DOROGU-661253 format. One line per field, with one value per residue (C-alpha): z, x, y; residue number from 1; residue in three letters. Coordinates in pm, whole numbers, plus 50000, padded with zeros to 5 digits. Example, Ala and Ser with C-alpha at 12.3 -4.5 7.8 and 13.67 -1.06 7.14 Angstrom:
2
z 50780/50714;
x 51230/51367;
y 49550/49894;
n 1/2;
res ALA/SER;
END
This chain:
365
z 92807/92539/92432/92617/92451/92341/92528/92850/92843/93062/92835/93055/92984/92611/92499/92681/92524/92178/92237/92331/92006/91808/91730/91701/91858/92047/92237/91927/91814/92167/92160/91824/91938/92260/92056/91810/92075/92367/92182/91826/91937/91709/91797/91533/91343/91019/91202/91398/91090/90914/91200/91272/90916/91032/90704/90649/90829/91132/91163/91167/91437/91645/91601/91744/92051/92138/92059/91936/91850/91995/92356/92392/92196/92235/92336/92401/92454/92655/92688/92978/92953/93103/92833/93042/92836/92952/92737/92787/92656/92641/92732/92564/92870/92798/93098/93042/93196/93185/93151/93191/93021/93223/93064/93291/93103/92923/93122/93014/93300/93219/93495/93428/93562/93688/93738/93603/93915/94259/94563/94822/94857/94973/95041/94884/94553/94259/94137/94475/94419/94126/94317/94146/93797/93708/93703/93395/93222/93180/92810/92864/93105/92875/92549/92677/92679/92318/92192/92368/92247/91892/91906/92068/91908/92252/92448/92797/93047/93371/93457/93778/93874/94033/93802/93849/94083/94362/94188/94460/94448/94091/94193/93932/93636/93756/93821/93470/93325/93507/93375/93019/93050/93173/92897/92772/92417/92392/92464/92840/93123/93379/93702/93917/93695/93747/94053/94205/94457/94722/94972/95215/95123/95378/95257/94904/95037/95220/94912/94705/94956/94989/94612/94583/94323/94185/94117/94353/94596/94736/95019/95028/95403/95446/95824/96104/96335/96318/96363/96094/95852/95895/95819/95495/95391/95470/95407/95745/95922/95773/95817/96115/96137/96351/96099/95813/95974/96047/95675/95596/95828/95653/95310/95410/95557/95232/95001/95167/95367/95071/95135/95142/94987/95174/95001/95209/95068/95261/95379/95589/95911/95870/95874/95884/96256/96520/96638/96294/96278/96619/96513/96206/96420/96671/96433/96173/96418/96291/95923/95653/95452/95228/95287/94964/95046/94784/94827/94776/94428/94402/94317/94440/94776/95107/95157/95094/94903/95118/95044/94967/95310/95477/95283/95377/95742/95738/95566/95799/96101/95934/95947/96307/96183/96033/95710/95354/95280/94925/94790/94473/94244/94036/93668/93482/93793/93671/93390/93611/93543/93885/94164/94280/93998/93736/93630/93822/93533/93575/93943/94058/94177/94450/94459/94336/94625/94403/94381/94529/94221/94335/94233/94552/94605/94782/95153/95329/95701;
x 44986/45022/45367/45492/45509/45866/45870/45770/46068/46364/46663/46866/46616/46589/46883/46738/46395/46551/46756/46438/46282/46565/46788/47161/47387/47090/47305/47378/47015/46905/47135/46996/46638/46703/46841/46551/46278/46414/46651/46533/46169/46016/45650/45533/45667/45741/45937/46125/46207/46342/46575/46697/46683/46520/46426/46111/46219/46373/46076/45837/46050/46046/45670/45618/45825/45696/45415/45483/45283/45181/45064/44970/44729/44803/44494/44618/44922/44925/45209/45249/45390/45720/45765/45648/45442/45185/45099/44784/44776/44494/44579/44419/44194/44051/44219/44408/44750/44969/45340/45508/45824/46000/46264/46537/46829/47000/46813/46488/46313/46032/45780/45630/45320/45326/44953/44624/44496/44638/44536/44715/44441/44666/44428/44642/44690/44448/44545/44453/44094/44066/44143/44340/44218/44499/44876/45072/45299/45673/45615/45338/45563/45865/45679/45589/45958/46029/45708/45784/46143/46025/45756/45970/46305/46464/46653/46524/46809/46624/46327/46125/45845/45638/45340/45014/45034/45250/45556/45636/45277/45362/45710/45807/45686/45863/46190/46176/46099/46401/46625/46510/46541/46898/46991/47343/47251/46957/47034/47037/46912/47194/47127/47167/46912/46641/46431/46153/45925/45714/45449/45594/45522/45762/45788/45866/46118/46299/46288/46433/46717/46782/46795/47053/46857/47080/46805/46736/46447/46273/46022/45715/45712/45500/45481/45668/45367/45180/44830/44882/45042/44749/44507/44673/44826/44613/44914/45050/44780/44933/45297/45339/45622/45843/45822/45883/46192/46331/46299/46490/46773/46777/46784/47073/47266/47223/47315/47648/47528/47429/47204/46830/46584/46260/45983/45764/45453/45411/45051/44986/44801/44872/45244/45454/45460/45730/45580/45639/45995/46064/45906/46131/46438/46327/46210/46486/46777/47072/46980/47162/46887/46794/46454/46282/46005/45728/45475/45135/44987/44616/44414/44078/44124/44053/44404/44571/44891/45157/45278/45642/45688/45542/45779/46078/45976/45931/46263/46442/46311/46409/46773/46794/46771/47119/47026/47021/46682/46569/46253/46119/45918/45669/45694/45367/45150/44933/44821/44773/45110/45272/45335/45009/44801/44805/44455/44328/44099/43906/43837/43554/43745/43648/43729/44078/44318/44582/44951/45272/45397/45740/46009/46186/46556/46754/46826/47089/47140;
y 61183/61451/61561/61869/62208/62280/62610/62428/62190/62296/62354/62117/61835/61894/61671/61369/61422/61451/61136/60947/61071/60909/61207/61146/61414/61567/61815/62022/62020/62115/62419/62529/62481/62675/62964/62958/62938/63139/63371/63434/63407/63145/63089/62837/62536/62722/62989/62725/62516/62824/62905/62553/62409/62088/61925/61720/61402/61570/61805/61507/61342/61659/61707/61359/61445/61794/62033/62384/62692/63029/63030/63397/63613/63984/64180/64531/64751/65073/65320/65563/65912/65794/65526/65230/64986/64731/64430/64225/63867/63615/63256/62954/62924/63270/63432/63757/63822/64130/64210/64549/64677/64947/65170/65305/65458/65168/64900/64736/64559/64319/64253/63911/63739/63381/63321/63447/63619/63540/63339/63554/63817/64104/64389/64664/64477/64484/64137/63991/64100/63857/63538/63263/63177/62935/62882/62981/62732/62799/62855/63108/63295/63311/63371/63718/63806/63710/63871/64199/64204/64141/64410/64679/64594/64627/64364/64288/64321/64237/64017/64050/63814/64089/64086/63898/63600/63458/63308/63054/62926/62816/62705/62445/62650/62964/62780/62629/62973/63118/62840/62900/63279/63228/62980/63056/62959/63198/63564/63498/63715/63716/63525/63837/64013/63750/63831/63622/63792/63620/63724/63472/63109/62966/62602/62721/62976/62696/62475/62760/62794/62420/62374/62652/62844/63122/63375/63663/63611/63920/63908/64131/64200/64515/64480/64306/64341/64012/64156/64419/64178/63940/64221/64331/63996/63688/63459/63580/63375/63060/63163/63400/63649/63423/63139/63383/63535/63188/63113/63434/63327/62988/63154/63380/63088/62895/63183/63257/63556/63772/64070/64004/64249/64312/64503/64732/64900/65226/65273/65588/65512/65141/65052/65372/65459/65415/65087/64940/65071/64918/64588/64572/64623/64362/64089/64127/64138/63936/63957/64155/64316/64606/64765/64861/65113/65132/65416/65257/65294/65359/65047/65171/64996/65171/65310/65643/65701/65869/66218/66281/66440/66129/65905/66121/66116/65738/65664/65903/65712/65384/65493/65384/65024/65074/64900/65036/65189/65260/65414/65255/65476/65274/65358/65401/65408/65696/65462/65153/64991/65026/64777/64619/64766/64493/64399/64702/64798/64472/64542/64766/65071/65312/65683/65758/65816/65973/65900/66029/66213/66332/66084/65983/65954/65683/65694/65489/65452;
n 1/2/3/4/5/6/7/8/9/10/11/12/13/14/15/16/17/18/19/20/21/22/23/24/25/26/27/28/29/30/31/32/33/34/35/36/37/38/39/40/41/42/43/44/45/46/47/48/49/50/51/52/53/54/55/56/57/58/59/60/61/62/63/64/65/66/67/68/69/70/71/72/73/74/75/76/77/78/79/80/81/82/83/84/85/86/87/88/89/90/91/92/93/94/95/96/97/98/99/100/101/102/103/104/105/106/107/108/109/110/111/112/113/114/115/116/117/118/119/120/121/122/123/124/125/126/127/128/129/130/131/132/133/134/135/136/137/138/139/140/141/142/143/144/145/146/147/148/149/150/151/152/153/154/155/156/157/158/159/160/161/162/163/164/165/166/167/168/169/170/171/172/173/174/175/176/177/178/179/180/181/182/183/184/185/186/187/188/189/190/191/192/193/194/195/196/197/198/199/200/201/202/203/204/205/206/207/208/209/210/211/212/213/214/215/216/217/218/219/220/221/222/223/224/225/226/227/228/229/230/231/232/233/234/235/236/237/238/239/240/241/242/243/244/245/246/247/248/249/250/251/252/253/254/255/256/257/258/259/260/261/262/263/264/265/266/267/268/269/270/271/272/273/274/275/276/277/278/279/280/281/282/283/284/285/286/287/288/289/290/291/292/293/294/295/296/297/298/299/300/301/302/303/304/305/306/307/308/309/310/311/312/313/314/315/316/317/318/319/320/321/322/323/324/325/326/327/328/329/330/331/332/333/334/335/336/337/338/339/340/341/342/343/344/345/346/347/348/349/350/351/352/353/354/355/356/357/358/359/360/361/362/363/364/365;
res MET/PRO/ALA/PRO/HIS/LEU/ARG/ASP/VAL/PRO/VAL/SER/ALA/LEU/PRO/ALA/ARG/LEU/ARG/GLU/ALA/GLY/PHE/ALA/ALA/PRO/GLU/GLU/LEU/ALA/ARG/ARG/LEU/ALA/TRP/ALA/VAL/HIS/GLY/ALA/GLY/ALA/THR/ASP/TRP/ASP/GLY/LEU/ALA/GLY/LEU/VAL/ASP/LEU/GLY/ARG/THR/ARG/ARG/ALA/MET/LEU/GLU/SER/ALA/VAL/ARG/PHE/GLY/PRO/LEU/LEU/ASP/GLN/GLN/ALA/VAL/ARG/GLU/ALA/ALA/ASP/GLY/THR/ARG/LYS/PHE/ALA/TYR/ARG/LEU/ALA/SER/GLY/ASP/VAL/ILE/GLU/ALA/VAL/LEU/ILE/ARG/ASN/ARG/ALA/ASN/ARG/THR/LEU/CYS/LEU/SER/SER/GLN/ALA/GLY/CYS/ALA/MET/GLY/CYS/THR/PHE/CYS/ALA/THR/GLY/GLU/LEU/GLY/LEU/ARG/ARG/HIS/MET/THR/PRO/GLY/GLU/ILE/THR/GLU/ALA/ARG/VAL/ARG/ILE/GLU/ARG/GLU/THR/GLY/GLU/ARG/VAL/THR/ASP/VAL/VAL/PHE/MET/GLY/MET/GLY/GLU/PRO/LEU/HIS/ASN/TYR/ASP/ALA/VAL/MET/THR/ALA/CYS/GLU/ASN/LEU/ASN/CYS/ALA/ASP/ALA/ASN/PRO/ILE/ALA/ARG/LYS/ARG/LEU/THR/VAL/SER/THR/ALA/GLY/LEU/VAL/PRO/ALA/MET/ARG/ARG/PHE/ALA/ASP/GLU/GLY/ARG/PRO/TRP/ARG/LEU/HIS/LEU/SER/LEU/HIS/SER/ALA/VAL/GLN/GLU/VAL/ARG/GLU/ARG/ILE/MET/PRO/ILE/ALA/ARG/LEU/HIS/PRO/ILE/GLY/GLU/LEU/VAL/ALA/ALA/LEU/HIS/HIS/LEU/GLN/ALA/CYS/ASN/GLY/GLY/ARG/TRP/LEU/THR/LEU/GLN/TYR/VAL/ALA/LEU/PRO/GLY/VAL/ASN/MET/ASP/ASP/ALA/HIS/VAL/ASP/ALA/LEU/GLY/ARG/GLU/LEU/ALA/GLY/LEU/ARG/TYR/ILE/LEU/ASN/VAL/ILE/PRO/TRP/ASN/ASP/THR/GLY/ALA/ALA/PHE/ARG/ALA/PRO/THR/TRP/ASP/GLU/VAL/LYS/ASP/PHE/THR/THR/ARG/LEU/ARG/ARG/LEU/ARG/CYS/PRO/VAL/LYS/VAL/ARG/TYR/SER/ALA/GLY/LYS/GLN/GLU/GLY/MET/GLY/CYS/GLY/GLN/LEU/SER/ALA/GLU/THR/VAL/ALA/ALA/GLY/PRO/ALA/ALA/GLY/HIS/MET/LEU/ALA/PRO/PRO/GLY/ILE/PHE/THR/GLY;
END
């Protein structure tokens, strides 16, 4: 079996691997390596040796224990009028993945991909049209962060796994990536600022809860009506709404009753009527949740983006659920950088449906 890539090794497992390789006092070396790789952003052996001051013998020992080198090849960068930037990277397999840096006052949110393509097939999402090409490794996931920080000169404050792919479908790699992003020795992303999103893979949601993972887990719900959810999200056929809600109750019981965040793409004529509001109230009874409404962003699919008046009407009716309701405006969506649009330029697009241009406010019930 080939040696693992250094960026793929969980920082918690690094001392043991170094000890097996014959290093004395591996804990100190592990801390320095974690800083060099995940903080300072070394991407090759020469850069790593310069940061850690390995010396010839220690470098040879380390090279026998782990592989190291660049995992991503930058293909393109695009910047939107609002300052949002999208980065495209080619993997060694030839597949291209994307990451988006969103500027919001002092915060810099990095939207990371976890897979090349996606197996979920959600009909409103451009990435779902690609199908699953392959899983990304933890190192491929995290290298995007250090490359983007180095190129922009800006520190990432928040990471959301809402890019290409279903994060819980690539569970182990994403959990390792989160651990390494949160590493205290390497310019860490705070636990509460690491968010994993899922379309509803129930077994993985329960595993996440049972393992006591400290990261935030958001559910892409989009409908509490089983027939509608099946139509727009094929995963609902495998995990029906009752099973999904039971997993949410389990998650909330395991996390000490903290608020859950449920994402809801607003699709006029599909999931914004009174029947859907009533279904949310009925199915989610007993849960403490925040509803994050996301006006659909044009991907060329057969939907229509809601108008601002339609969004206001919908969120007003949602108030009767007596839960916090927020509207999330997707930065960079006019340039294909918004929620659901990643890899949209590689998909055959239909007539443009337009976007809801007015930035929405926040509504609370």
